[in-house]
C-alpha positions as CSV (number, residue, x, y, z in Angstrom):
1,M,0.0,-0.2,0.1
2,R,1.0,3.7,-0.9
3,I,1.0,5.7,2.2
4,I,1.7,9.4,2.8
5,L,2.8,10.3,6.3
6,G,2.3,14.2,7.1
7,V,4.0,15.4,9.9
8,G,2.9,18.2,11.7
9,G,4.6,21.3,13.3
10,G,4.3,19.6,17.2
11,I,7.0,18.0,19.8
12,A,5.0,14.6,19.6
13,A,6.8,14.1,15.9
14,Y,9.1,12.2,17.0
15,K,6.4,9.4,17.7
16,S,5.4,9.7,14.4
17,A,9.2,8.4,13.1
18,F,8.3,4.9,15.4
19,L,5.0,4.8,13.3
20,L,7.2,5.3,10.0
21,R,8.6,2.1,11.1
22,L,5.7,0.2,11.8
23,F,4.2,0.5,8.1
24,K,7.8,0.1,6.5
25,E,8.1,-2.9,8.6
26,A,5.2,-4.3,7.6
27,G,6.1,-3.9,3.5
28,H,3.9,-0.6,3.0
29,D,6.0,2.1,0.8
30,V,5.5,5.2,2.6
31,T,6.7,8.6,1.8
32,V,7.1,11.3,4.4
33,I,5.8,15.2,3.8
34,P,6.5,17.2,6.7
35,T,5.4,20.8,7.5
36,E,8.5,23.0,7.6
37,A,7.4,23.5,11.5
38,A,7.9,20.1,11.9
39,L,11.6,20.0,10.4
40,S,12.3,22.2,13.3
41,F,11.3,18.6,15.5
42,V,12.6,15.9,13.5
43,G,15.0,16.5,10.9
44,Q,15.0,16.0,6.8
45,A,17.5,13.4,7.2
46,T,16.0,11.2,9.6
47,W,12.4,10.8,7.5
48,E,14.7,10.4,4.3
49,A,16.7,7.5,6.3
50,L,13.3,5.2,7.6
51,S,11.2,6.5,4.9
52,G,13.6,5.6,1.7
53,H,12.2,8.2,-0.3
54,P,13.7,12.1,-0.7
55,V,11.4,14.3,1.7
56,S,10.1,17.6,0.7
57,T,8.0,20.6,2.2
58,T,7.0,22.8,-0.9
59,V,5.5,22.6,-4.0
60,F,8.5,23.7,-5.9
61,D,10.4,20.4,-5.8
62,A,10.3,18.0,-8.7
63,V,7.5,20.0,-10.7
64,D,8.3,18.1,-13.8
65,T,6.2,15.2,-12.0
66,V,3.7,17.5,-11.0
67,N,4.6,16.7,-7.4
68,H,1.8,18.0,-5.5
69,V,-0.6,16.8,-7.6
70,R,0.9,13.0,-8.1
71,L,1.5,12.3,-4.3
72,G,-2.1,12.6,-3.3
73,Q,-3.2,10.8,-6.4
74,E,-1.2,7.9,-6.1
75,A,-1.8,7.7,-2.1
76,D,-3.9,5.1,-1.3
77,L,-3.7,6.0,2.6
78,V,-2.9,9.7,3.9
79,V,-2.0,9.6,7.7
80,V,-1.4,13.2,9.4
81,A,0.3,12.5,12.7
82,P,0.7,15.0,14.6
83,A,-2.1,17.1,13.3
84,T,-1.7,20.3,15.1
85,A,-5.3,22.8,15.5
86,D,-3.2,24.7,12.6
87,L,-3.5,21.6,10.1
88,L,-6.7,20.5,11.1
89,A,-8.0,24.6,10.5
90,Q,-6.5,24.1,6.9
91,A,-7.4,20.9,6.4
92,A,-10.8,22.0,7.1
93,A,-11.0,25.1,4.7
94,G,-9.3,23.7,2.1
95,L,-6.2,25.7,1.6
96,A,-3.5,24.6,0.4
97,G,0.0,26.8,1.4
98,D,2.6,23.8,1.4
99,L,2.8,19.9,0.4
100,L,1.1,18.6,2.7
101,T,-2.0,20.6,2.5
102,N,-1.9,20.3,-1.2
103,T,-1.6,16.7,-1.0
104,L,-4.6,16.6,1.2
105,L,-6.4,18.3,-1.6
106,A,-5.7,16.0,-4.4
107,T,-5.8,12.8,-2.6
108,R,-8.8,10.2,-3.1
109,G,-7.5,8.0,-0.9
110,K,-8.3,7.4,2.6
111,V,-7.8,10.3,4.8
112,V,-6.5,9.7,8.6
113,F,-6.1,12.8,11.2
114,V,-4.6,11.8,14.4
115,P,-4.3,15.5,16.5
116,A,-1.7,16.5,19.0
117,M,-2.1,19.7,20.9
118,H,-2.2,21.5,24.4
119,T,-5.9,20.5,26.3
120,E,-6.9,23.9,25.8
121,M,-6.4,23.9,22.0
122,W,-7.9,20.8,21.4
123,Q,-10.6,21.8,23.5
124,H,-11.3,25.0,21.5
125,P,-14.6,25.2,19.6
126,A,-12.7,26.2,16.9
127,T,-11.1,23.6,17.0
128,Q,-13.8,21.2,17.3
129,A,-15.5,22.3,15.1
130,N,-12.9,22.2,12.6
131,V,-12.9,18.6,13.5
132,A,-16.9,17.8,13.1
133,L,-16.3,19.4,9.7
134,L,-13.7,17.0,8.4
135,R,-15.6,14.3,10.1
136,S,-18.9,15.0,8.2
137,R,-16.9,14.7,4.9
138,G,-16.1,11.0,5.7
139,T,-12.6,11.9,7.0
140,A,-11.4,9.9,10.0
141,V,-10.2,11.6,12.9
142,M,-8.5,9.8,15.9
143,E,-9.3,11.2,19.5
144,P,-6.3,12.3,21.1
145,A,-5.7,10.4,24.4
146,S,-4.9,11.9,27.4
147,G,-1.9,11.8,29.6
148,R,0.9,14.4,30.0
149,L,1.8,17.1,27.5
150,T,4.9,19.3,27.0
151,G,6.0,20.6,30.5
152,K,3.7,20.0,33.5
153,D,0.5,20.0,31.5
154,T,-1.9,16.6,31.7
155,G,-5.2,16.0,29.7
156,P,-6.3,15.1,26.4
157,G,-4.6,16.1,23.4
158,R,-1.2,13.3,23.8
159,L,-0.5,11.6,20.6
160,P,-1.7,8.1,20.9
161,D,0.7,5.3,21.0
162,P,2.6,4.6,17.7
163,E,0.8,1.0,17.8
164,D,-2.5,2.1,18.2
165,I,-2.3,4.8,15.4
166,Y,-0.8,2.0,13.4
167,A,-4.1,-0.5,14.2
168,F,-6.5,2.5,13.4
169,A,-5.1,3.8,10.3
170,L,-4.6,0.4,8.8
171,D,-8.8,-0.5,10.0
172,Q,-9.8,2.7,8.2
173,A,-7.8,1.5,5.2
174,A,-9.2,-2.0,4.9
175,A,-12.8,-0.6,4.9
176,P,-14.4,-0.1,1.5
177,R,-15.6,3.5,1.3
178,S,-19.5,3.1,0.5
179,A,-18.8,0.5,3.5
180,A,-17.4,2.6,6.0
181,A,-20.3,5.2,5.6
182,A,-22.9,2.5,6.2
183,N,-21.1,1.2,9.3
184,M,-20.6,5.0,10.7
185,P,-24.3,5.5,11.0
186,L,-23.2,8.7,13.8
187,L,-20.6,10.0,11.9
188,G,-20.3,13.6,13.1
189,K,-23.1,13.0,16.3
190,R,-21.3,14.2,19.5
191,V,-22.1,11.3,22.2
192,V,-21.8,11.1,26.0
193,V,-21.8,8.1,27.9
194,T,-21.7,8.0,31.8
195,A,-20.2,4.5,33.3
196,G,-19.2,3.0,36.3
197,G,-21.0,3.0,39.7
198,T,-20.9,5.9,42.0
199,R,-19.8,5.7,45.5
200,E,-20.7,7.9,48.3
201,P,-18.6,8.9,51.0
202,L,-19.3,8.0,54.7
203,D,-15.9,9.0,56.1
204,P,-12.8,9.3,54.5
205,V,-12.3,5.7,53.9
206,R,-15.8,3.7,53.7
207,Y,-18.2,4.6,51.2
208,L,-21.5,3.4,50.1
209,G,-21.1,1.7,46.5
210,N,-22.8,-0.7,43.9
211,R,-20.9,-3.7,41.8
212,S,-21.5,-1.9,38.5
213,S,-17.7,-2.9,37.1
214,G,-18.1,0.1,34.0
215,K,-17.8,-2.7,31.3
216,Q,-21.1,-2.1,29.8
217,G,-20.6,1.7,29.6
218,V,-16.8,1.0,28.4
219,A,-18.7,-1.6,25.9
220,L,-20.7,1.4,24.4
221,A,-18.1,4.5,24.3
222,R,-16.1,2.3,22.2
223,A,-19.0,1.5,19.9
224,A,-20.4,4.6,19.5
225,A,-16.8,5.9,18.6
226,A,-16.7,2.8,15.9
227,A,-19.9,3.9,14.6
228,G,-18.0,7.5,13.6
229,A,-19.1,9.5,16.8
230,E,-17.3,11.7,18.9
231,V,-17.4,10.4,22.3
232,E,-17.3,11.8,25.6
233,L,-17.2,8.8,28.5
234,V,-18.0,10.0,32.0
235,A,-16.6,7.3,34.4
236,A,-17.7,7.2,37.7
237,H,-15.7,4.0,39.6
238,M,-14.6,1.0,36.6
239,D,-13.1,-2.2,36.9
240,V,-12.2,-1.8,33.3
241,A,-10.0,1.2,31.4
242,P,-12.0,3.8,29.3
243,P,-11.3,3.1,25.8
244,E,-7.7,4.1,24.2
245,G,-8.5,8.2,22.6
246,V,-12.0,8.8,24.1
247,K,-12.2,11.8,26.3
248,T,-13.1,10.8,29.4
249,T,-14.1,12.6,32.9
250,R,-13.5,11.2,35.6
251,V,-16.0,11.1,38.8
252,E,-16.7,9.7,42.3
253,T,-20.3,10.5,43.9
254,A,-23.6,11.2,42.4
255,L,-23.5,15.2,42.5
256,Q,-20.3,14.8,40.8
257,L,-21.4,12.6,37.9
258,R,-25.0,15.1,37.6
259,S,-22.5,18.1,37.1
260,A,-20.7,16.4,34.7
261,A,-23.5,14.7,32.9
262,I,-25.5,18.0,32.6
263,D,-22.3,20.0,31.5
264,A,-21.5,17.3,28.2
265,A,-25.5,17.0,27.5
266,E,-25.3,20.7,26.6
267,R,-23.0,19.8,23.5
268,A,-24.2,16.4,22.7
269,D,-26.6,15.0,20.2
270,V,-27.0,11.8,22.1
271,V,-26.7,10.9,26.2
272,I,-26.5,7.2,27.1
273,M,-26.8,6.9,31.0
274,A,-25.0,3.6,31.5
275,A,-23.8,4.6,34.6
276,A,-25.3,2.6,38.1
277,V,-25.5,6.0,40.2
278,A,-26.6,5.4,43.9
279,D,-29.9,6.2,44.5
280,F,-29.0,8.1,47.7
281,R,-25.9,9.4,50.2
282,P,-25.1,9.9,53.7
283,A,-27.1,13.0,55.1
284,E,-23.5,13.7,57.1
285,T,-19.9,12.7,55.9
286,A,-17.5,11.9,59.2
287,E,-14.2,13.9,59.0
288,T,-12.5,11.3,60.5
289,K,-13.0,7.3,60.5
290,I,-16.1,6.1,62.2
291,K,-14.3,4.2,65.2
292,K,-16.2,0.6,66.4
293,R,-15.8,1.1,70.1
294,D,-17.2,-1.3,72.6
295,D,-18.3,1.5,75.0
296,A,-20.0,3.3,71.8
297,A,-23.4,3.0,70.6
298,D,-23.9,1.5,66.7
299,P,-23.8,4.2,64.4
300,V,-27.0,5.6,63.1
301,I,-26.6,6.7,59.4
302,T,-29.9,8.8,57.5
303,L,-29.2,9.0,53.8
304,V,-30.8,11.3,51.7
305,R,-32.1,11.0,48.0
306,N,-29.7,11.7,45.1
307,P,-31.6,13.8,42.5
308,D,-32.6,11.6,39.3
309,I,-29.9,12.8,37.1
310,L,-31.9,11.1,34.0
311,Q,-35.1,12.7,34.5
312,E,-33.0,16.3,35.4
313,L,-31.5,15.7,31.8
314,V,-34.9,14.8,30.3
315,R,-36.6,18.1,31.7
316,L,-33.9,20.6,31.2
317,R,-34.3,19.5,27.1
318,S,-38.0,20.1,27.4
319,D,-37.6,23.4,29.2
320,S,-35.1,24.9,27.1
321,G,-36.0,23.3,24.0
322,Q,-32.5,22.5,23.6
323,G,-30.1,19.6,24.0
324,P,-29.6,16.3,23.1
325,A,-31.9,14.8,20.1
326,L,-31.9,11.3,22.1
327,I,-31.9,10.1,25.9
328,V,-31.5,6.8,26.6
329,G,-31.8,5.5,30.3
330,F,-30.5,2.0,31.7
331,A,-32.5,0.1,34.2
332,A,-31.3,-2.1,36.5
333,E,-34.3,-4.2,37.8
334,T,-35.2,-7.3,39.8
335,G,-38.7,-8.9,40.1
336,D,-40.5,-9.1,42.8
337,S,-43.8,-10.1,44.3
338,R,-45.7,-7.3,43.0
339,G,-44.3,-7.7,39.0
340,D,-41.6,-8.4,36.8
341,V,-38.4,-6.7,35.5
342,L,-40.2,-5.4,32.2
343,E,-43.1,-4.3,33.9
344,Y,-41.1,-2.6,36.3
345,A,-39.1,-1.1,33.1
346,R,-42.2,0.2,31.3
347,Q,-43.2,2.3,34.6
348,K,-40.1,3.7,34.7
349,L,-39.9,5.2,31.1
350,R,-42.9,6.6,31.4
351,R,-41.8,7.8,34.7
352,K,-38.1,9.2,33.7
353,G,-39.8,10.2,29.7
354,C,-36.3,9.3,28.1
355,D,-36.6,8.3,24.6
356,L,-35.0,4.9,25.6
357,L,-34.5,2.7,27.9
358,V,-32.2,-0.2,28.3
359,L,-33.3,-2.9,31.1
360,N,-31.0,-5.6,32.9
361,Q,-32.2,-7.9,34.7
362,V,-29.2,-7.8,37.6
363,G,-28.7,-9.4,40.4
364,R,-25.4,-11.1,42.4
365,D,-24.5,-13.4,39.7
366,L,-26.1,-11.5,36.6
367,V,-24.7,-8.7,34.7
368,F,-22.8,-6.6,37.5
369,G,-18.9,-7.9,36.6
370,Q,-19.9,-9.9,33.8
371,D,-18.9,-10.1,30.2
372,S,-22.1,-11.3,29.2
373,T,-25.9,-9.7,29.7
374,T,-29.1,-9.8,28.3
375,V,-30.8,-6.5,27.2
376,S,-34.3,-5.6,26.0
377,I,-34.8,-2.1,24.4
378,L,-37.6,0.1,25.5
379,R,-39.4,3.0,23.3
380,Q,-41.2,6.1,24.3
381,A,-42.8,5.7,21.2
382,G,-44.0,2.2,21.7
383,G,-44.0,-0.8,20.1
384,E,-42.6,-4.4,21.3
385,P,-38.9,-4.2,23.0
386,R,-35.6,-5.5,21.3
387,T,-34.1,-8.1,23.3
388,F,-30.7,-9.4,22.9
389,S,-28.3,-12.1,25.0
390,G,-24.5,-12.3,24.2
391,T,-21.4,-10.1,25.1
392,K,-21.5,-6.9,26.6
393,D,-19.6,-5.8,23.1
394,E,-22.6,-7.4,21.2
395,A,-25.0,-5.5,23.3
396,A,-23.3,-2.5,22.9
397,G,-23.4,-3.4,19.0
398,M,-27.4,-3.8,19.3
399,I,-27.8,-0.5,21.5
400,I,-26.1,2.0,19.5
401,T,-27.7,0.5,15.8
402,A,-31.0,1.3,18.4
403,V,-29.7,4.8,19.0
404,A,-28.7,5.5,15.4
405,D,-32.3,4.3,14.0
406,E,-34.1,6.2,16.2
407,L,-32.0,8.9,15.2
408,A,-33.0,8.3,11.7
């Protein structure tokens, strides 16, 4: 495969040398096109030695071969890593001021941008608008990783590891263009997923919690990203790591999750409330560890209700006439002598007012912490529930399909 590796002018450019080696070792023919600024970080000689091709930044080299058009025409895949905020802006605007931006305009192959920049630059509305525009045109933009940046800064904006970029780029290259569009029904959409179980502190060492592992929420975030969405994960306690490249906001308590979810929902098309949010919290949190003493009475813990975040999101949307087009709730239910889980789920759907409700029947050995699940999806608009049993990744795929169908 003929690959163009575009390199933007950021300190993460050194990682692209390792990405280049991965492509070359797999037998691909790679031409590197750095920006002029990129050569301040990694020199021309390095790129030429690793790629085996001449390296240029200008349209005035190899004019006899019409190089500024030919390279793009012949490429099967163009990967820009790191893609700086400036490069994303130029690509979104269709500017062609150097060899790399000319090549981007001339190519008919797959294009993958891998952003890397400081968190404030990545989260700036202009950058986010440019990313959304590029994605709406069918261009793949990989989510940056979160971690240590230049200096003491930490946050989203870090260039993902070369192995992750390599796998993402080849996945994009392997999918036929028509199939890629069909398999990305959420392309250009912003999806917020909450995941994991909240913990409500009793004292500095104890808390009230639940058995949620976060596996289903992480699977949903991964499935939404694979469907083309820009995903934000609001993560309470989880036994699993968040997906690489997905923006993640960490929370602990129900009140913290409420604040993060409401904030994220303002810029979302879809909110999926998969987190197991505690219904109650201690009325008071002890400043010091509650001691167990023989000469003291047993402690009495008074609980107060936590806010109903799902219901509040629906109400805020209704009051403002703005907000997510689709709100998806989750119901972790157990049946009892007064009704079965499906009836309780229908009651919750009516009470909460969300558009879709995903039902899980839970218990000590059901769903929580397990790799398999059974879900039923109920619609506010009515109709028979969709029911599916399988792995949590497979269930996530079914839920995301239902979300895309509902949006359509």
